[in-house]
PDB file of N, CA, C and O in Angstrom, chain B, residues numbered from 101:
ATOM      1  N   MET B 101     -18.232   0.495   0.639  1.00  0.00           N
ATOM      2  CA  MET B 101     -16.870   0.193   1.298  1.00  0.00           C
ATOM      3  C   MET B 101     -16.833   0.665   2.759  1.00  0.00           C
ATOM      4  O   MET B 101     -16.636   1.829   3.107  1.00  0.00           O
ATOM      5  N   LYS B 102     -17.060  -0.438   3.613  1.00  0.00           N
ATOM      6  CA  LYS B 102     -17.311  -0.230   4.813  1.00  0.00           C
ATOM      7  C   LYS B 102     -16.097   0.564   5.722  1.00  0.00           C
ATOM      8  O   LYS B 102     -16.333   1.425   6.570  1.00  0.00           O
ATOM      9  N   HIS B 103     -14.864   0.111   5.373  1.00  0.00           N
ATOM     10  CA  HIS B 103     -13.746   0.529   6.093  1.00  0.00           C
ATOM     11  C   HIS B 103     -12.748   1.601   5.447  1.00  0.00           C
ATOM     12  O   HIS B 103     -11.605   1.847   5.833  1.00  0.00           O
ATOM     13  N   ARG B 104     -13.413   2.163   4.413  1.00  0.00           N
ATOM     14  CA  ARG B 104     -12.579   3.192   3.598  1.00  0.00           C
ATOM     15  C   ARG B 104     -13.021   4.674   3.830  1.00  0.00           C
ATOM     16  O   ARG B 104     -14.182   4.931   4.149  1.00  0.00           O
ATOM     17  N   LYS B 105     -12.187   5.523   3.685  1.00  0.00           N
ATOM     18  CA  LYS B 105     -12.444   7.127   3.929  1.00  0.00           C
ATOM     19  C   LYS B 105     -11.223   7.589   2.980  1.00  0.00           C
ATOM     20  O   LYS B 105     -10.069   7.171   3.075  1.00  0.00           O
ATOM     21  N   ASN B 106     -11.705   8.542   2.040  1.00  0.00           N
ATOM     22  CA  ASN B 106     -10.877   9.022   1.071  1.00  0.00           C
ATOM     23  C   ASN B 106      -9.942   8.203   0.255  1.00  0.00           C
ATOM     24  O   ASN B 106      -8.782   8.539   0.017  1.00  0.00           O
ATOM     25  N   LYS B 107     -10.525   7.081  -0.172  1.00  0.00           N
ATOM     26  CA  LYS B 107      -9.976   5.884  -0.782  1.00  0.00           C
ATOM     27  C   LYS B 107      -8.769   5.187   0.032  1.00  0.00           C
ATOM     28  O   LYS B 107      -7.918   4.492  -0.522  1.00  0.00           O
ATOM     29  N   ILE B 108      -8.799   5.455   1.399  1.00  0.00           N
ATOM     30  CA  ILE B 108      -7.891   4.753   2.251  1.00  0.00           C
ATOM     31  C   ILE B 108      -8.452   3.854   3.150  1.00  0.00           C
ATOM     32  O   ILE B 108      -9.311   4.255   3.935  1.00  0.00           O
ATOM     33  N   LYS B 109      -8.012   2.451   3.149  1.00  0.00           N
ATOM     34  CA  LYS B 109      -8.755   1.585   3.872  1.00  0.00           C
ATOM     35  C   LYS B 109      -8.258   1.549   5.384  1.00  0.00           C
ATOM     36  O   LYS B 109      -7.074   1.349   5.653  1.00  0.00           O
ATOM     37  N   ARG B 110      -9.250   1.757   6.369  1.00  0.00           N
ATOM     38  CA  ARG B 110      -9.012   2.104   7.687  1.00  0.00           C
ATOM     39  C   ARG B 110      -9.091   0.919   8.768  1.00  0.00           C
ATOM     40  O   ARG B 110      -9.451   1.128   9.926  1.00  0.00           O
ATOM     41  N   GLN B 111      -8.744  -0.263   8.314  1.00  0.00           N
ATOM     42  CA  GLN B 111      -8.932  -1.350   9.035  1.00  0.00           C
ATOM     43  C   GLN B 111      -7.673  -1.275  10.022  1.00  0.00           C
ATOM     44  O   GLN B 111      -7.882  -1.594  11.192  1.00  0.00           O
ATOM     45  N   HIS B 112      -6.561  -0.934   9.700  1.00  0.00           N
ATOM     46  CA  HIS B 112      -5.315  -1.027  10.555  1.00  0.00           C
ATOM     47  C   HIS B 112      -4.895   0.470  10.834  1.00  0.00           C
ATOM     48  O   HIS B 112      -5.437   1.454  10.330  1.00  0.00           O
ATOM     49  N   GLY B 113      -3.837   0.476  11.724  1.00  0.00           N
ATOM     50  CA  GLY B 113      -3.546   1.863  12.243  1.00  0.00           C
ATOM     51  C   GLY B 113      -2.466   2.392  10.952  1.00  0.00           C
ATOM     52  O   GLY B 113      -2.052   1.655  10.057  1.00  0.00           O
ATOM     53  N   ILE B 114      -2.159   3.775  11.108  1.00  0.00           N
ATOM     54  CA  ILE B 114      -1.398   4.241  10.231  1.00  0.00           C
ATOM     55  C   ILE B 114      -0.326   5.015  11.069  1.00  0.00           C
ATOM     56  O   ILE B 114      -0.634   5.567  12.126  1.00  0.00           O
ATOM     57  N   ILE B 115       1.026   5.037  10.527  1.00  0.00           N
ATOM     58  CA  ILE B 115       2.222   5.686  11.134  1.00  0.00           C
ATOM     59  C   ILE B 115       1.985   7.335  11.326  1.00  0.00           C
ATOM     60  O   ILE B 115       1.209   8.007  10.645  1.00  0.00           O
ATOM     61  N   LYS B 116       2.675   7.737  12.207  1.00  0.00           N
ATOM     62  CA  LYS B 116       2.405   9.399  12.277  1.00  0.00           C
ATOM     63  C   LYS B 116       2.863  10.139  10.993  1.00  0.00           C
ATOM     64  O   LYS B 116       3.992  10.065  10.507  1.00  0.00           O
ATOM     65  N   GLY B 117       1.895  10.812  10.550  1.00  0.00           N
ATOM     66  CA  GLY B 117       2.092  11.740   9.444  1.00  0.00           C
ATOM     67  C   GLY B 117       1.857  11.092   8.129  1.00  0.00           C
ATOM     68  O   GLY B 117       1.824  11.747   7.088  1.00  0.00           O
ATOM     69  N   LEU B 118       1.692   9.803   8.175  1.00  0.00           N
ATOM     70  CA  LEU B 118       1.542   9.119   6.666  1.00  0.00           C
ATOM     71  C   LEU B 118      -0.078   9.414   6.128  1.00  0.00           C
ATOM     72  O   LEU B 118      -0.295   9.675   4.945  1.00  0.00           O
ATOM     73  N   LYS B 119      -1.063   9.346   7.043  1.00  0.00           N
ATOM     74  CA  LYS B 119      -2.372   9.453   6.795  1.00  0.00           C
ATOM     75  C   LYS B 119      -2.626  10.902   6.178  1.00  0.00           C
ATOM     76  O   LYS B 119      -3.307  11.011   5.158  1.00  0.00           O
ATOM     77  N   LYS B 120      -2.190  11.775   6.675  1.00  0.00           N
ATOM     78  CA  LYS B 120      -2.209  13.126   6.053  1.00  0.00           C
ATOM     79  C   LYS B 120      -1.609  13.278   4.717  1.00  0.00           C
ATOM     80  O   LYS B 120      -2.200  13.813   3.779  1.00  0.00           O
ATOM     81  N   PHE B 121      -0.175  12.694   4.642  1.00  0.00           N
ATOM     82  CA  PHE B 121       0.280  12.684   3.410  1.00  0.00           C
ATOM     83  C   PHE B 121      -0.643  11.958   2.170  1.00  0.00           C
ATOM     84  O   PHE B 121      -0.983  12.447   1.093  1.00  0.00           O
ATOM     85  N   LEU B 122      -0.864  10.874   2.622  1.00  0.00           N
ATOM     86  CA  LEU B 122      -1.704   9.945   1.805  1.00  0.00           C
ATOM     87  C   LEU B 122      -3.096  10.622   1.249  1.00  0.00           C
ATOM     88  O   LEU B 122      -3.495  10.518   0.089  1.00  0.00           O
ATOM     89  N   GLU B 123      -3.786  11.373   2.360  1.00  0.00           N
ATOM     90  CA  GLU B 123      -5.018  11.977   1.878  1.00  0.00           C
ATOM     91  C   GLU B 123      -4.928  13.309   0.995  1.00  0.00           C
ATOM     92  O   GLU B 123      -5.797  13.695   0.213  1.00  0.00           O
ATOM     93  N   HIS B 124      -3.609  13.987   1.294  1.00  0.00           N
ATOM     94  CA  HIS B 124      -3.589  15.343   0.742  1.00  0.00           C
ATOM     95  C   HIS B 124      -2.890  15.024  -0.903  1.00  0.00           C
ATOM     96  O   HIS B 124      -3.221  15.600  -1.940  1.00  0.00           O
ATOM     97  N   ASN B 125      -1.949  14.048  -0.766  1.00  0.00           N
ATOM     98  CA  ASN B 125      -1.140  13.934  -2.011  1.00  0.00           C
ATOM     99  C   ASN B 125      -1.447  12.781  -2.773  1.00  0.00           C
ATOM    100  O   ASN B 125      -1.117  12.833  -3.957  1.00  0.00           O
ATOM    101  N   VAL B 126      -2.067  11.633  -2.323  1.00  0.00           N
ATOM    102  CA  VAL B 126      -2.072  10.285  -3.141  1.00  0.00           C
ATOM    103  C   VAL B 126      -3.502  10.080  -3.502  1.00  0.00           C
ATOM    104  O   VAL B 126      -3.796   9.780  -4.659  1.00  0.00           O
ATOM    105  N   SER B 127      -4.548  10.248  -2.437  1.00  0.00           N
ATOM    106  CA  SER B 127      -5.858   9.985  -2.764  1.00  0.00           C
ATOM    107  C   SER B 127      -6.513  10.710  -3.666  1.00  0.00           C
ATOM    108  O   SER B 127      -7.460  10.292  -4.332  1.00  0.00           O
ATOM    109  N   SER B 128      -5.944  12.033  -3.733  1.00  0.00           N
ATOM    110  CA  SER B 128      -6.442  13.080  -4.549  1.00  0.00           C
ATOM    111  C   SER B 128      -6.225  12.816  -6.162  1.00  0.00           C
ATOM    112  O   SER B 128      -6.942  13.341  -7.014  1.00  0.00           O
ATOM    113  N   LEU B 129      -5.264  12.033  -6.421  1.00  0.00           N
ATOM    114  CA  LEU B 129      -4.956  11.609  -7.879  1.00  0.00           C
ATOM    115  C   LEU B 129      -6.140  10.735  -8.427  1.00  0.00           C
ATOM    116  O   LEU B 129      -6.464   9.673  -7.895  1.00  0.00           O
ATOM    117  N   ASP B 130      -6.688  11.199  -9.404  1.00  0.00           N
ATOM    118  CA  ASP B 130      -7.562  10.498 -10.216  1.00  0.00           C
ATOM    119  C   ASP B 130      -7.434   9.118 -10.706  1.00  0.00           C
ATOM    120  O   ASP B 130      -8.385   8.349 -10.848  1.00  0.00           O
ATOM    121  N   SER B 131      -6.253   8.862 -10.945  1.00  0.00           N
ATOM    122  CA  SER B 131      -5.787   7.466 -11.204  1.00  0.00           C
ATOM    123  C   SER B 131      -5.768   6.448 -10.098  1.00  0.00           C
ATOM    124  O   SER B 131      -5.751   5.242 -10.343  1.00  0.00           O
ATOM    125  N   VAL B 132      -5.771   6.939  -8.882  1.00  0.00           N
ATOM    126  CA  VAL B 132      -5.800   6.002  -7.543  1.00  0.00           C
ATOM    127  C   VAL B 132      -7.030   5.573  -7.185  1.00  0.00           C
ATOM    128  O   VAL B 132      -7.884   6.373  -6.801  1.00  0.00           O
ATOM    129  N   GLU B 133      -7.263   4.222  -7.274  1.00  0.00           N
ATOM    130  CA  GLU B 133      -8.695   3.699  -6.984  1.00  0.00           C
ATOM    131  C   GLU B 133      -8.690   3.464  -5.403  1.00  0.00           C
ATOM    132  O   GLU B 133      -9.672   3.823  -4.753  1.00  0.00           O
ATOM    133  N   GLY B 134      -7.543   2.835  -4.751  1.00  0.00           N
ATOM    134  CA  GLY B 134      -7.549   2.545  -3.447  1.00  0.00           C
ATOM    135  C   GLY B 134      -6.173   2.567  -2.806  1.00  0.00           C
ATOM    136  O   GLY B 134      -5.163   2.445  -3.499  1.00  0.00           O
ATOM    137  N   ILE B 135      -6.120   2.737  -1.341  1.00  0.00           N
ATOM    138  CA  ILE B 135      -4.707   2.801  -0.614  1.00  0.00           C
ATOM    139  C   ILE B 135      -5.121   1.870   0.289  1.00  0.00           C
ATOM    140  O   ILE B 135      -6.212   1.921   0.856  1.00  0.00           O
ATOM    141  N   ILE B 136      -4.120   0.835   0.485  1.00  0.00           N
ATOM    142  CA  ILE B 136      -4.128  -0.144   1.678  1.00  0.00           C
ATOM    143  C   ILE B 136      -2.926  -0.074   2.449  1.00  0.00           C
ATOM    144  O   ILE B 136      -1.871  -0.487   1.968  1.00  0.00           O
ATOM    145  N   PRO B 137      -2.984   0.404   3.589  1.00  0.00           N
ATOM    146  CA  PRO B 137      -1.777   0.388   4.557  1.00  0.00           C
ATOM    147  C   PRO B 137      -1.504  -0.823   5.107  1.00  0.00           C
ATOM    148  O   PRO B 137      -2.471  -1.358   5.649  1.00  0.00           O
ATOM    149  N   GLY B 138      -0.303  -1.515   5.132  1.00  0.00           N
ATOM    150  CA  GLY B 138       0.015  -2.706   5.770  1.00  0.00           C
ATOM    151  C   GLY B 138       0.345  -2.556   7.125  1.00  0.00           C
ATOM    152  O   GLY B 138       0.087  -1.533   7.759  1.00  0.00           O
ATOM    153  N   ARG B 139       1.093  -3.868   7.746  1.00  0.00           N
ATOM    154  CA  ARG B 139       1.504  -3.764   8.927  1.00  0.00           C
ATOM    155  C   ARG B 139       2.487  -2.900   9.472  1.00  0.00           C
ATOM    156  O   ARG B 139       3.354  -2.648   8.635  1.00  0.00           O
ATOM    157  N   ILE B 140       2.663  -2.371  10.536  1.00  0.00           N
ATOM    158  CA  ILE B 140       3.603  -1.338  10.966  1.00  0.00           C
ATOM    159  C   ILE B 140       4.594  -2.212  11.676  1.00  0.00           C
ATOM    160  O   ILE B 140       4.226  -3.067  12.481  1.00  0.00           O
ATOM    161  N   LYS B 141       5.938  -1.982  11.356  1.00  0.00           N
ATOM    162  CA  LYS B 141       6.991  -2.817  11.937  1.00  0.00           C
ATOM    163  C   LYS B 141       7.910  -1.861  12.475  1.00  0.00           C
ATOM    164  O   LYS B 141       7.945  -0.676  12.142  1.00  0.00           O
ATOM    165  N   VAL B 142       8.696  -2.443  13.366  1.00  0.00           N
ATOM    166  CA  VAL B 142       9.777  -1.291  14.052  1.00  0.00           C
ATOM    167  C   VAL B 142      11.106  -1.412  13.213  1.00  0.00           C
ATOM    168  O   VAL B 142      11.634  -2.500  12.983  1.00  0.00           O
ATOM    169  N   GLY B 143      11.625  -0.143  12.754  1.00  0.00           N
ATOM    170  CA  GLY B 143      12.850  -0.345  12.042  1.00  0.00           C
ATOM    171  C   GLY B 143      13.997  -0.074  12.784  1.00  0.00           C
ATOM    172  O   GLY B 143      13.959   0.092  14.004  1.00  0.00           O
ATOM    173  N   LYS B 144      15.122  -0.014  12.050  1.00  0.00           N
ATOM    174  CA  LYS B 144      16.491  -0.061  12.809  1.00  0.00           C
ATOM    175  C   LYS B 144      16.999   1.433  13.021  1.00  0.00           C
ATOM    176  O   LYS B 144      17.602   1.776  14.037  1.00  0.00           O
ATOM    177  N   THR B 145      16.715   2.240  12.026  1.00  0.00           N
ATOM    178  CA  THR B 145      17.236   3.581  12.051  1.00  0.00           C
ATOM    179  C   THR B 145      16.174   4.468  12.524  1.00  0.00           C
ATOM    180  O   THR B 145      15.080   4.433  11.962  1.00  0.00           O
ATOM    181  N   PRO B 146      16.408   5.312  13.568  1.00  0.00           N
ATOM    182  CA  PRO B 146      15.468   6.390  13.833  1.00  0.00           C
ATOM    183  C   PRO B 146      15.382   7.447  13.137  1.00  0.00           C
ATOM    184  O   PRO B 146      16.299   7.638  12.339  1.00  0.00           O
ATOM    185  N   GLY B 147      14.426   8.318  13.202  1.00  0.00           N
ATOM    186  CA  GLY B 147      14.458   9.628  12.176  1.00  0.00           C
ATOM    187  C   GLY B 147      13.029  10.236  12.755  1.00  0.00           C
ATOM    188  O   GLY B 147      12.095   9.561  13.188  1.00  0.00           O
ATOM    189  N   GLU B 148      13.084  11.560  12.664  1.00  0.00           N
ATOM    190  CA  GLU B 148      11.926  12.139  13.340  1.00  0.00           C
ATOM    191  C   GLU B 148      10.772  12.612  12.210  1.00  0.00           C
ATOM    192  O   GLU B 148       9.578  12.806  12.440  1.00  0.00           O
ATOM    193  N   ASN B 149      11.407  12.729  11.040  1.00  0.00           N
ATOM    194  CA  ASN B 149      10.402  13.250  10.131  1.00  0.00           C
ATOM    195  C   ASN B 149       9.674  12.102   9.176  1.00  0.00           C
ATOM    196  O   ASN B 149      10.337  11.073   9.050  1.00  0.00           O
ATOM    197  N   LEU B 150       8.635  12.134   8.617  1.00  0.00           N
ATOM    198  CA  LEU B 150       8.006  11.136   7.763  1.00  0.00           C
ATOM    199  C   LEU B 150       8.818  11.084   6.352  1.00  0.00           C
ATOM    200  O   LEU B 150       9.157  12.137   5.812  1.00  0.00           O
ATOM    201  N   ILE B 151       9.074   9.997   5.860  1.00  0.00           N
ATOM    202  CA  ILE B 151       9.843   9.799   4.592  1.00  0.00           C
ATOM    203  C   ILE B 151       9.012   8.565   3.860  1.00  0.00           C
ATOM    204  O   ILE B 151       8.945   7.411   4.281  1.00  0.00           O
ATOM    205  N   VAL B 152       8.487   9.013   2.840  1.00  0.00           N
ATOM    206  CA  VAL B 152       7.694   8.055   1.826  1.00  0.00           C
ATOM    207  C   VAL B 152       8.477   7.920   0.546  1.00  0.00           C
ATOM    208  O   VAL B 152       8.846   8.881  -0.130  1.00  0.00           O
ATOM    209  N   SER B 153       8.727   6.513   0.232  1.00  0.00           N
ATOM    210  CA  SER B 153       9.635   6.121  -0.855  1.00  0.00           C
ATOM    211  C   SER B 153       8.797   5.286  -1.560  1.00  0.00           C
ATOM    212  O   SER B 153       7.980   4.564  -0.988  1.00  0.00           O
ATOM    213  N   TYR B 154       8.965   5.335  -3.041  1.00  0.00           N
ATOM    214  CA  TYR B 154       8.290   4.512  -3.965  1.00  0.00           C
ATOM    215  C   TYR B 154       9.143   3.212  -4.095  1.00  0.00           C
ATOM    216  O   TYR B 154      10.314   3.274  -4.467  1.00  0.00           O
ATOM    217  N   GLN B 155       8.515   1.996  -3.772  1.00  0.00           N
ATOM    218  CA  GLN B 155       9.405   0.681  -3.784  1.00  0.00           C
ATOM    219  C   GLN B 155       9.488   0.003  -5.184  1.00  0.00           C
ATOM    220  O   GLN B 155      10.586  -0.088  -5.733  1.00  0.00           O
ATOM    221  N   TYR B 156       8.326  -0.489  -5.795  1.00  0.00           N
ATOM    222  CA  TYR B 156       8.037  -1.061  -7.146  1.00  0.00           C
ATOM    223  C   TYR B 156       6.596  -1.026  -7.606  1.00  0.00           C
ATOM    224  O   TYR B 156       5.665  -0.748  -6.849  1.00  0.00           O
ATOM    225  N   SER B 157       6.464  -1.318  -8.875  1.00  0.00           N
ATOM    226  CA  SER B 157       5.235  -1.374  -9.294  1.00  0.00           C
ATOM    227  C   SER B 157       4.735  -2.745  -9.103  1.00  0.00           C
ATOM    228  O   SER B 157       5.502  -3.702  -9.215  1.00  0.00           O
ATOM    229  N   THR B 158       3.361  -2.905  -8.790  1.00  0.00           N
ATOM    230  CA  THR B 158       2.823  -4.270  -8.851  1.00  0.00           C
ATOM    231  C   THR B 158       1.884  -4.466  -9.961  1.00  0.00           C
ATOM    232  O   THR B 158       1.745  -3.597 -10.822  1.00  0.00           O
ATOM    233  N   VAL B 159       1.204  -5.624  -9.981  1.00  0.00           N
ATOM    234  CA  VAL B 159       0.178  -5.880 -11.064  1.00  0.00           C
ATOM    235  C   VAL B 159      -0.826  -4.891 -11.036  1.00  0.00           C
ATOM    236  O   VAL B 159      -1.233  -4.330 -12.053  1.00  0.00           O
ATOM    237  N   SER B 160      -1.343  -4.603  -9.603  1.00  0.00           N
ATOM    238  CA  SER B 160      -2.655  -3.740  -9.643  1.00  0.00           C
ATOM    239  C   SER B 160      -2.191  -2.239  -9.232  1.00  0.00           C
ATOM    240  O   SER B 160      -3.037  -1.360  -9.072  1.00  0.00           O
ATOM    241  N   GLY B 161      -1.002  -2.025  -9.093  1.00  0.00           N
ATOM    242  CA  GLY B 161      -0.497  -0.535  -8.838  1.00  0.00           C
ATOM    243  C   GLY B 161       0.890  -0.412  -8.431  1.00  0.00           C
ATOM    244  O   GLY B 161       1.777  -0.604  -9.263  1.00  0.00           O
ATOM    245  N   ALA B 162       1.183  -0.088  -7.139  1.00  0.00           N
ATOM    246  CA  ALA B 162       2.535   0.179  -6.572  1.00  0.00           C
ATOM    247  C   ALA B 162       2.547  -0.049  -5.129  1.00  0.00           C
ATOM    248  O   ALA B 162       1.522  -0.021  -4.448  1.00  0.00           O
ATOM    249  N   LYS B 163       3.865  -0.302  -4.612  1.00  0.00           N
ATOM    250  CA  LYS B 163       4.048  -0.548  -3.275  1.00  0.00           C
ATOM    251  C   LYS B 163       4.852   0.579  -2.842  1.00  0.00           C
ATOM    252  O   LYS B 163       5.873   0.905  -3.447  1.00  0.00           O
ATOM    253  N   LEU B 164       4.403   1.215  -1.761  1.00  0.00           N
ATOM    254  CA  LEU B 164       5.191   2.395  -1.002  1.00  0.00           C
ATOM    255  C   LEU B 164       5.876   2.007   0.309  1.00  0.00           C
ATOM    256  O   LEU B 164       5.538   0.908   0.749  1.00  0.00           O
ATOM    257  N   ILE B 165       6.638   2.595   0.911  1.00  0.00           N
ATOM    258  CA  ILE B 165       7.188   2.320   2.154  1.00  0.00           C
ATOM    259  C   ILE B 165       7.143   3.762   2.804  1.00  0.00           C
ATOM    260  O   ILE B 165       7.654   4.711   2.209  1.00  0.00           O
ATOM    261  N   GLY B 166       6.489   3.926   4.102  1.00  0.00           N
ATOM    262  CA  GLY B 166       6.439   5.031   4.883  1.00  0.00           C
ATOM    263  C   GLY B 166       7.373   4.630   6.178  1.00  0.00           C
ATOM    264  O   GLY B 166       7.274   3.600   6.845  1.00  0.00           O
ATOM    265  N   ARG B 167       8.380   5.793   6.376  1.00  0.00           N
ATOM    266  CA  ARG B 167       9.155   5.676   7.710  1.00  0.00           C
ATOM    267  C   ARG B 167       8.934   6.876   8.496  1.00  0.00           C
ATOM    268  O   ARG B 167       8.918   7.978   7.949  1.00  0.00           O
ATOM    269  N   SER B 168       8.742   6.714   9.902  1.00  0.00           N
ATOM    270  CA  SER B 168       8.460   7.827  10.689  1.00  0.00           C
ATOM    271  C   SER B 168       8.837   7.372  12.058  1.00  0.00           C
ATOM    272  O   SER B 168       8.315   6.481  12.729  1.00  0.00           O
ATOM    273  N   GLY B 169      10.003   8.275  12.392  1.00  0.00           N
ATOM    274  CA  GLY B 169      10.441   7.508  13.964  1.00  0.00           C
ATOM    275  C   GLY B 169      11.366   6.366  13.795  1.00  0.00           C
ATOM    276  O   GLY B 169      12.433   6.466  13.189  1.00  0.00           O
ATOM    277  N   THR B 170      10.915   5.233  14.368  1.00  0.00           N
ATOM    278  CA  THR B 170      11.368   4.078  14.093  1.00  0.00           C
ATOM    279  C   THR B 170      10.259   2.993  13.607  1.00  0.00           C
ATOM    280  O   THR B 170      10.353   1.768  13.680  1.00  0.00           O
ATOM    281  N   SER B 171       9.220   3.739  13.112  1.00  0.00           N
ATOM    282  CA  SER B 171       8.275   2.769  12.650  1.00  0.00           C
ATOM    283  C   SER B 171       8.396   2.842  10.950  1.00  0.00           C
ATOM    284  O   SER B 171       8.785   3.830  10.327  1.00  0.00           O
ATOM    285  N   VAL B 172       7.955   1.519  10.347  1.00  0.00           N
ATOM    286  CA  VAL B 172       7.984   1.599   9.009  1.00  0.00           C
ATOM    287  C   VAL B 172       6.678   0.870   8.560  1.00  0.00           C
ATOM    288  O   VAL B 172       6.119   0.042   9.279  1.00  0.00           O
ATOM    289  N   GLN B 173       6.276   1.194   7.457  1.00  0.00           N
ATOM    290  CA  GLN B 173       4.897   0.792   7.035  1.00  0.00           C
ATOM    291  C   GLN B 173       4.815   0.616   5.793  1.00  0.00           C
ATOM    292  O   GLN B 173       5.132   1.611   5.143  1.00  0.00           O
ATOM    293  N   GLU B 174       4.397  -0.603   4.993  1.00  0.00           N
ATOM    294  CA  GLU B 174       4.057  -0.843   3.626  1.00  0.00           C
ATOM    295  C   GLU B 174       2.820  -0.017   3.215  1.00  0.00           C
ATOM    296  O   GLU B 174       2.015   0.275   4.099  1.00  0.00           O
ATOM    297  N   VAL B 175       2.639   0.315   2.159  1.00  0.00           N
ATOM    298  CA  VAL B 175       1.375   0.958   1.666  1.00  0.00           C
ATOM    299  C   VAL B 175       1.194   0.498   0.129  1.00  0.00           C
ATOM    300  O   VAL B 175       1.929   0.889  -0.778  1.00  0.00           O
ATOM    301  N   PHE B 176       0.233  -0.288  -0.013  1.00  0.00           N
ATOM    302  CA  PHE B 176      -0.137  -0.728  -1.306  1.00  0.00           C
ATOM    303  C   PHE B 176      -1.269   0.274  -2.040  1.00  0.00           C
ATOM    304  O   PHE B 176      -2.345   0.509  -1.490  1.00  0.00           O
ATOM    305  N   VAL B 177      -0.908   0.828  -3.323  1.00  0.00           N
ATOM    306  CA  VAL B 177      -1.844   1.694  -3.826  1.00  0.00           C
ATOM    307  C   VAL B 177      -2.167   1.215  -5.178  1.00  0.00           C
ATOM    308  O   VAL B 177      -1.318   1.050  -6.054  1.00  0.00           O
ATOM    309  N   ILE B 178      -3.555   0.976  -5.331  1.00  0.00           N
ATOM    310  CA  ILE B 178      -4.354   0.601  -6.367  1.00  0.00           C
ATOM    311  C   ILE B 178      -4.392   1.635  -7.250  1.00  0.00           C
ATOM    312  O   ILE B 178      -5.038   2.641  -6.955  1.00  0.00           O
ATOM    313  N   THR B 179      -3.652   1.535  -8.564  1.00  0.00           N
ATOM    314  CA  THR B 179      -3.567   2.681  -9.498  1.00  0.00           C
ATOM    315  C   THR B 179      -3.410   2.056 -10.951  1.00  0.00           C
ATOM    316  O   THR B 179      -2.915   0.959 -11.210  1.00  0.00           O
ATOM    317  N   ASN B 180      -3.905   2.927 -11.791  1.00  0.00           N
ATOM    318  CA  ASN B 180      -3.557   2.361 -13.210  1.00  0.00           C
ATOM    319  C   ASN B 180      -2.531   3.192 -13.895  1.00  0.00           C
ATOM    320  O   ASN B 180      -2.250   3.036 -15.083  1.00  0.00           O
ATOM    321  N   ASP B 181      -1.862   4.267 -12.958  1.00  0.00           N
ATOM    322  CA  ASP B 181      -0.880   4.952 -13.608  1.00  0.00           C
ATOM    323  C   ASP B 181       0.367   5.292 -12.590  1.00  0.00           C
ATOM    324  O   ASP B 181       0.662   6.440 -12.257  1.00  0.00           O
ATOM    325  N   PRO B 182       1.090   4.038 -12.126  1.00  0.00           N
ATOM    326  CA  PRO B 182       2.015   3.968 -11.130  1.00  0.00           C
ATOM    327  C   PRO B 182       3.104   5.158 -11.377  1.00  0.00           C
ATOM    328  O   PRO B 182       3.646   5.750 -10.444  1.00  0.00           O
ATOM    329  N   GLU B 183       3.366   5.443 -12.814  1.00  0.00           N
ATOM    330  CA  GLU B 183       4.311   6.497 -13.048  1.00  0.00           C
ATOM    331  C   GLU B 183       4.035   7.860 -12.389  1.00  0.00           C
ATOM    332  O   GLU B 183       4.934   8.515 -11.863  1.00  0.00           O
ATOM    333  N   LYS B 184       2.793   8.244 -12.438  1.00  0.00           N
ATOM    334  CA  LYS B 184       2.241   9.529 -11.983  1.00  0.00           C
ATOM    335  C   LYS B 184       2.395   9.538 -10.444  1.00  0.00           C
ATOM    336  O   LYS B 184       2.577  10.611  -9.870  1.00  0.00           O
ATOM    337  N   LEU B 185       2.330   8.384  -9.764  1.00  0.00           N
ATOM    338  CA  LEU B 185       2.295   8.146  -8.185  1.00  0.00           C
ATOM    339  C   LEU B 185       3.655   8.338  -8.014  1.00  0.00           C
ATOM    340  O   LEU B 185       3.986   9.047  -7.064  1.00  0.00           O
ATOM    341  N   LYS B 186       4.650   7.793  -8.828  1.00  0.00           N
ATOM    342  CA  LYS B 186       6.163   7.814  -8.475  1.00  0.00           C
ATOM    343  C   LYS B 186       6.609   9.281  -8.607  1.00  0.00           C
ATOM    344  O   LYS B 186       7.415   9.734  -7.794  1.00  0.00           O
ATOM    345  N   ASP B 187       6.097  10.069  -9.641  1.00  0.00           N
ATOM    346  CA  ASP B 187       6.387  11.386  -9.702  1.00  0.00           C
ATOM    347  C   ASP B 187       5.891  12.275  -8.508  1.00  0.00           C
ATOM    348  O   ASP B 187       6.588  13.207  -8.107  1.00  0.00           O
ATOM    349  N   VAL B 188       4.683  11.973  -7.947  1.00  0.00           N
ATOM    350  CA  VAL B 188       4.300  12.777  -6.785  1.00  0.00           C
ATOM    351  C   VAL B 188       5.092  12.535  -5.626  1.00  0.00           C
ATOM    352  O   VAL B 188       5.375  13.475  -4.882  1.00  0.00           O
ATOM    353  N   ILE B 189       5.479  11.383  -5.395  1.00  0.00           N
ATOM    354  CA  ILE B 189       6.412  10.936  -4.288  1.00  0.00           C
ATOM    355  C   ILE B 189       7.683  11.565  -4.467  1.00  0.00           C
ATOM    356  O   ILE B 189       8.107  12.187  -3.493  1.00  0.00           O
ATOM    357  N   LYS B 190       8.548  11.529  -5.748  1.00  0.00           N
ATOM    358  CA  LYS B 190       9.613  12.245  -5.983  1.00  0.00           C
ATOM    359  C   LYS B 190       9.681  13.729  -5.696  1.00  0.00           C
ATOM    360  O   LYS B 190      10.684  14.365  -5.371  1.00  0.00           O
ATOM    361  N   GLU B 191       8.466  14.169  -5.869  1.00  0.00           N
ATOM    362  CA  GLU B 191       8.265  15.839  -5.663  1.00  0.00           C
ATOM    363  C   GLU B 191       8.359  16.201  -4.342  1.00  0.00           C
ATOM    364  O   GLU B 191       8.884  17.267  -4.023  1.00  0.00           O
ATOM    365  N   HIS B 192       7.817  15.277  -3.377  1.00  0.00           N
ATOM    366  CA  HIS B 192       7.683  15.486  -1.993  1.00  0.00           C
ATOM    367  C   HIS B 192       8.974  15.018  -1.275  1.00  0.00           C
ATOM    368  O   HIS B 192       9.413  15.685  -0.338  1.00  0.00           O
ATOM    369  N   TYR B 193       9.493  14.069  -1.626  1.00  0.00           N
ATOM    370  CA  TYR B 193      10.460  13.177  -1.125  1.00  0.00           C
ATOM    371  C   TYR B 193      11.695  12.955  -2.231  1.00  0.00           C
ATOM    372  O   TYR B 193      11.936  11.788  -2.539  1.00  0.00           O
ATOM    373  N   PRO B 194      12.419  13.927  -2.788  1.00  0.00           N
ATOM    374  CA  PRO B 194      13.672  13.732  -3.558  1.00  0.00           C
ATOM    375  C   PRO B 194      14.588  13.024  -2.854  1.00  0.00           C
ATOM    376  O   PRO B 194      14.710  13.085  -1.631  1.00  0.00           O
ATOM    377  N   ASP B 195      15.331  12.256  -3.691  1.00  0.00           N
ATOM    378  CA  ASP B 195      16.492  11.488  -3.106  1.00  0.00           C
ATOM    379  C   ASP B 195      17.592  12.301  -2.784  1.00  0.00           C
ATOM    380  O   ASP B 195      18.607  11.802  -2.298  1.00  0.00           O
TER     381      ASP B 195
END
């Protein structure tokens, strides 16, 4: 896997703080096979700190949204246990 490090695909950029969160909290899960960051978009609401939220389950895992500053990024996680991933996200970013 040419563009992967710690299960994270490195072909695109990653917003501030998200890479560290994914490496320390998501890629370390045994049920996670891969992490694919999507495009970075400009959001409407500013914010200083990183916020990661669980969006929904997909056929191959789950979709997350990361927000940092005015940047918003989709992250697709390939996993066979999306509920465990949801618990990790809620543990670090409770509503």
